[in-house]
C-alpha positions in Angstrom: -0.2 -0.4 0.3 1.2 3.6 -0.6 1.4 4.6 2.7 4.1 2.2 3.3 6.2 2.3 0.4 9.2 4.0 1.3 9.5 2.7 5.0 13.1 1.9 5.8 13.4 -2.6 6.2 15.0 -3.5 9.1 16.0 -7.3 10.6 13.7 -8.5 12.7 13.1 -11.7 14.6 9.6 -13.2 14.6 8.8 -15.2 18.0 11.3 -17.2 18.5 13.0 -17.4 15.4 16.6 -17.4 15.7 17.5 -16.6 12.3 15.9 -12.4 11.7 14.0 -12.1 8.3 14.3 -8.3 6.0 10.9 -6.8 7.1 9.5 -3.0 6.9 9.5 -1.2 10.4 6.0 -0.4 10.7 6.6 1.9 13.9 8.8 4.5 11.5 6.5 7.9 12.3 7.1 10.9 10.3 5.7 14.1 11.8 5.2 15.8 9.2 1.0 16.6 9.3 1.4 16.9 12.8 3.1 20.2 12.2 0.5 21.1 9.5 -3.1 20.4 11.4 -3.2 23.6 13.0 -2.9 25.8 9.8 -6.4 26.0 8.5 -5.5 27.5 5.0 -4.2 23.5 4.2 -7.4 21.8 5.2 -11.1 21.7 4.9 -13.9 20.4 6.9 -15.4 17.6 5.2 -18.5 15.1 5.6 -18.4 11.3 5.5 -21.2 9.7 3.9 -22.5 6.1 4.3 -20.8 3.9 1.8 -17.4 5.3 1.6 -14.3 3.9 2.9 -10.9 5.2 3.1 -9.4 4.4 -0.6 -12.8 5.3 -2.2 -12.9 8.2 -0.3 -9.5 9.2 -1.7 -10.1 8.9 -5.3 -13.1 10.9 -5.2 -11.4 13.9 -3.6 -7.9 13.3 -5.1 -8.0 11.1 -7.8 -6.2 8.8 -6.6 -6.7 5.5 -3.7 -3.1 6.9 -2.3 -3.6 9.1 0.4 -6.3 7.4 2.3 -3.9 7.4 5.0 -3.8 11.4 5.5 -7.4 11.0 6.6 -6.0 9.0 9.6 -3.2 11.2 10.5 -4.7 14.4 10.2 -7.8 13.3 12.1 -7.3 12.0 15.8 -10.2 10.4 16.4 -10.6 7.9 13.2 -6.6 7.4 14.5 -8.0 6.3 17.7 -11.4 4.7 16.9 -11.4 3.8 13.4 -13.3 4.5 10.4 -17.4 5.4 10.8 -19.8 2.7 10.5 -22.5 3.1 7.7 -26.2 4.4 9.6 -27.5 0.4 8.9 -24.8 -0.9 10.9 -25.0 0.8 14.1 -28.6 -1.1 14.9 -26.9 -4.3 14.7 -23.6 -3.3 16.2 -25.2 -2.0 19.6 -26.9 -5.2 20.0 -23.1 -7.0 19.5 -21.4 -4.4 21.9 -24.3 -4.1 24.5 -25.6 -7.7 24.4 -26.6 -8.0 27.9 -29.8 -7.4 30.3 -30.4 -4.0 32.1 -32.5 -4.4 35.2 -33.7 -1.1 36.6 -34.5 -0.4 40.6 -35.3 2.0 42.9 -34.2 0.3 45.5 -30.0 1.2 47.1 -27.5 -0.6 45.1 -24.4 0.4 47.9 -22.7 -2.9 49.5 -25.5 -4.8 47.5 -25.3 -6.7 44.0 -21.6 -6.6 44.3 -19.6 -7.3 40.7 -19.3 -10.9 39.7 -21.5 -12.5 41.8 -24.7 -14.1 40.6 -28.3 -12.9 40.3 -31.8 -15.0 40.2 -35.3 -14.3 40.1 -37.9 -17.4 41.1 -36.6 -20.1 43.1 -33.3 -21.2 44.3 -33.4 -24.3 43.0 -35.3 -23.3 39.6 -34.5 -19.9 38.8 -36.8 -17.9 35.7 -33.9 -16.0 35.2 -29.7 -16.3 36.5 -27.1 -13.8 35.6 -23.4 -12.5 36.5 -23.5 -8.8 37.5 -21.2 -6.7 35.5 -21.8 -3.4 36.4 -23.8 -1.1 38.5 -24.6 2.3 38.2 -25.7 3.8 41.4 -26.9 7.2 40.0 -29.2 5.6 37.5 -30.4 2.6 39.7 -29.5 0.1 36.8 -27.7 -3.5 37.0 -26.3 -4.4 34.3 -26.3 -8.8 34.3 -24.5 -11.0 31.6 -27.6 -14.1 31.6 -26.3 -17.4 32.2 -27.7 -19.9 29.3 -27.3 -22.6 30.9 -28.7 -26.6 30.6 -31.3 -26.6 33.8 -32.6 -30.1 33.1 -32.1 -33.5 31.5 -35.0 -35.5 30.9 -35.0 -39.4 30.7 -36.8 -40.3 27.0 -35.7 -44.3 27.5 -34.3 -45.4 30.5 -32.8 -48.2 28.5 -31.8 -51.6 30.2 -28.8 -53.7 31.2 -27.0 -50.8 32.8 -25.1 -52.4 36.2 -22.7 -49.7 36.4 -23.5 -46.2 36.2 -22.8 -45.1 32.5 -21.2 -41.6 31.5 -23.3 -38.8 30.3 -22.4 -36.6 27.4 -23.2 -33.1 26.6 -22.2 -32.1 23.1 -23.6 -29.5 20.7 -25.4 -26.3 21.2 -22.6 -23.5 21.2 -22.4 -23.7 24.9 -19.4 -25.1 27.0 -19.2 -26.4 30.7 -22.2 -28.7 31.2 -21.7 -32.0 32.7 -24.5 -34.2 34.0 -24.6 -37.7 36.3 -26.8 -40.4 35.6 -28.9 -42.5 38.0 -29.8 -46.1 37.7 -32.5 -48.4 39.0 -33.2 -51.7 38.1 -30.5 -51.9 34.8 -32.2 -48.4 33.8 -31.1 -45.1 33.6 -33.8 -43.4 36.2 -32.8 -40.0 36.2 -30.1 -37.9 35.3 -29.0 -34.8 37.4 -27.0 -31.4 36.1 -23.9 -31.0 38.0 -22.6 -28.1 36.3 -25.3 -26.1 33.8 -22.4 -24.4 31.8 -23.3 -21.5 29.9 -23.2 -19.8 26.5 -25.6 -22.2 24.7 -28.4 -21.0 22.3 -29.5 -24.5 21.7 -29.9 -26.8 23.8 -26.6 -29.8 23.6 -27.4 -33.5 22.5 -27.6 -35.7 25.9 -25.3 -39.2 25.0 -25.3 -41.7 27.7 -23.1 -44.4 27.1 -23.8 -48.4 26.2 -25.3 -50.7 28.8 -22.6 -53.1 30.2 -24.9 -55.8 29.2 -24.6 -57.0 25.4 -28.5 -57.6 25.5 -29.3 -54.3 26.5 -30.8 -51.3 25.1 -29.0 -47.7 25.6 -30.6 -44.9 27.4 -31.5 -41.7 25.8 -32.5 -38.2 27.0 -33.1 -34.6 26.4 -31.4 -31.7 27.7 -33.4 -28.4 28.6 -32.1 -24.8 29.2 -32.6 -21.8 31.6 -35.2 -19.5 29.7 -34.3 -16.5 31.5 -37.0 -14.9 31.2 -38.0 -11.7 33.5 -40.6 -9.6 33.8 -41.7 -6.5 35.4 -41.9 -5.8 39.1 -39.6 -8.6 39.7 -37.9 -9.3 42.8 -34.0 -10.3 42.1 -32.0 -12.0 45.0 -28.4 -11.9 44.9 -26.0 -13.6 48.0 -22.5 -12.3 48.8 -19.9 -13.6 50.9 -16.9 -12.7 49.2 -16.9 -15.8 47.2 -19.1 -15.3 44.3 -20.9 -18.6 44.3 -22.5 -19.6 41.1 -24.0 -22.7 42.2 -27.5 -20.7 44.1 -28.6 -24.0 45.0 -26.5 -23.9 48.0 -27.2 -20.3 48.8 -29.0 -19.6 52.3 -33.1 -19.4 52.2 -33.7 -16.5 49.8 -35.4 -14.4 52.9 -31.9 -14.5 53.7 -30.2 -12.7 50.7 -30.0 -9.5 49.1 -33.0 -8.7 46.8 -34.0 -5.9 44.5 -37.4 -4.6 42.7 -36.6 -4.9 39.6 -39.3 -2.6 38.2 -38.0 -3.0 34.3 -36.1 -5.5 32.5 -34.5 -4.0 29.0 -32.0 -4.7 26.7 -28.6 -3.6 27.7 -28.2 -1.3 24.3 -32.1 0.1 24.8 -31.3 1.1 28.3 -29.9 4.6 29.5 -26.6 5.8 28.9 -27.1 8.7 30.5 -30.0 11.4 31.2 -29.9 14.7 29.5 -31.9 18.1 30.5 -33.8 20.2 27.6 -30.6 21.7 27.1 -28.7 18.7 26.3 -26.6 18.7 29.4 -26.1 15.6 31.5 -28.0 15.2 34.4 -28.8 13.4 37.4 -31.7 11.7 38.2 -33.6 13.2 41.4 -33.7 10.9 44.9 -36.7 9.2 46.2 -38.4 9.4 49.3 -37.5 6.5 51.3 -34.9 3.9 52.7 -35.4 1.3 49.2 -36.4 3.5 47.2 -32.9 5.8 46.1 -33.1 6.6 42.5 -36.3 7.6 41.0 -35.8 6.4 37.8 -39.5 5.5 37.4 -42.0 8.3 37.8 -43.5 10.9 34.9 -42.5 13.3 36.8 -39.1 12.2 37.4 -38.7 11.8 33.8 -40.9 14.4 31.9 -37.7 17.1 31.9 -35.3 14.6 31.3 -34.2 12.8 27.9 -32.7 9.1 28.2 -29.9 8.8 26.0 -29.4 5.1 25.1 -26.5 3.0 24.6 -27.3 2.9 21.2 -28.3 6.1 20.5 -24.3 7.3 22.2 -23.1 5.0 19.6 -24.7 6.4 17.2 -24.0 9.9 17.9 -19.8 9.0 18.4 -20.7 7.7 15.1 -21.6 10.8 13.8 -18.6 12.7 15.0 -16.3 10.3 13.4 -17.9 11.3 9.7 -17.2 15.2 10.5 -13.4 15.6 9.3 -10.7 17.5 7.7 -9.3 16.8 4.3 -6.4 18.8 2.7 -6.8 20.4 -0.5 -6.3 19.0 -3.7 -2.6 20.7 -4.2 -1.2 20.7 -0.6 -2.4 16.8 -0.7 0.3 15.8 -2.9 3.4 18.0 -1.1 2.4 16.5 2.1 2.6 13.1 0.2 6.0 13.6 -1.9 7.6 15.4 1.4 6.0 12.5 3.9 7.7 9.8 1.5 11.1 11.9 0.8 11.6 11.9 4.6 11.2 8.7 5.3 13.8 8.0 2.7 16.8 9.8 4.5 
């Protein structure tokens, strides 16, 4: 590529190789552009439209694809954050960047719901929602949780026959990892299967394979796994237990009446939850406080939100992307001079 044409060659050892290879020194940096970046007579403002790549934009402006590198060296944000996304990519990428679940509560969060602990809703032994706490924002009354998509139960479809010793249960597929299970036999058949570790990140139920029976005349048992639903509705009590050990096995917790809990009034996809709030002038603003020991942040009432606008993570991503579109570009004659001088300095 044109930018690297005159970069000097050096001897470089890749990895543990003993003999060096001749390779261009990509760490060379010429501060030519830094010296002229503040001279407003040399550049003009430009807005990057959807569908424009650096090389195609370079050709459109300068008649050559070789000047793409000037966009990056002249604009710090492009160099640090990369080329702006197309508008159609913002929605899909916001879900990729912010894939978790945000729980909104008016309960106090100070000294409650610790990062990396587990939170559940429903029963201790078979929760309707379960996840790992990633973040909490005391000023917004928000807890960001990564839902744990685990194997919750395994039903025996056919117990088989001829089992004189406990068979091995293998869980495979489903895109998840870490799930394990153990079988129980009775009268030569598999009577039940207990999930010993639910694993995580399953998008589909894994295939359950039970090893062959001990007796040659026996028949192999079959079973089906079911995943956690991770459904959580409005006005749901969510529990978390903390003693410094981040207990992932909620079945071993004390009774739910004895662990921390908050009332979650709303659950949202993380990308659609509040990054911050703004007042009518577009200035970041705090939410008002509630009136009781548990009602600390008022992120629910119409009165509290009437003069505040919620800016979601997706909104903020779109805003950040918009700032990347507004760049400085050298005028045509200046770009040619900069390129010639840049390459000359590299050859010195």
